[in-house]
N, C-alpha and C positions, 0 to 999 in steps of 0.2 A: 471537452471533459478533461478532468485531471484529478490528482489526489494531493491532499495536504494532511500529513500525519502529525502526531504529537512530536515526533523527532524533528520534523520540518519546523514546527513552531519553536521548539527549543533553540534550534540553530539560528532561526531568524531573530529571536529575541536576544541572543548573544551577539549577533552581528550588528543589529540595528535596534538597540534597546529603546531609543527615544521615538522612533518612527514606525516600528514594526506593526503596531496595531492599526495604523492608518493606511496601510498598503492594500490595494485591491487584490483579491484572491487570484485573479488571472496573472498577476505579476509574481506571485510567490509559490503557486502550486506547481507540481510536476505535471506538465502537459504530456499527454500520450504515455502514461506509465506502462511498464510491463504488466501484462494481464493474461488471463487464461479464458478460454472459451467455456461456456456453461457445460459443454460435453467433456471437458478435460478430466483426466483421472487424478485422484488425490496425489498419486506419486509424482505427477508433473508439478503440482503446487509445492510439494515438499522439495523437489529439486530446485525450483526457482528460489524458494526461501533460503535454502542452503547456499546455492551458488551466488546469488546476488546479495545475500545478507540483508534481506528485507523482512519486515514483519507483517506487511499487508499486501495482499494480491487481489486486485479488482477482478471480478468475473463479468464477462460481457456476452451478449447474445451473438447470433450469426452476423448481425449488421454492425457489431462493434459497440452497441449501446450498453452502458453499465446496467448490470442486474443486481450486483451485490458485492460483498467484500469478504475475503477469507483472511482472518487474522491468525497470526502464529499461535495465539492462545486457543483458537478453534482446533488446530492440529494437535496441540498438547492435550486438549480435552478428549479428542478422539483416540489418543494414545498412539498416534502415528509418528510423533517425534517426542523427544524428552525435553522437559523444561530445564532451565539452568538454575 
């Protein structure tokens, strides 16, 4: 499992404009991204977003399987962080 964000796509297109769209996802995704357990508190997600300067945080079950994704926009909508 891994993650591939819009920012990853932009960087890939800038780096490899001619071949980017022909690359297999396994080669361009971030394998084993930082994630949180489904039982994590919102403050833990906010800390990760701020410390790592990331916009998406995968949520996993107790076995590490992906369950969902928290986007920074979700945190802004919940009013737990301010938008810029």
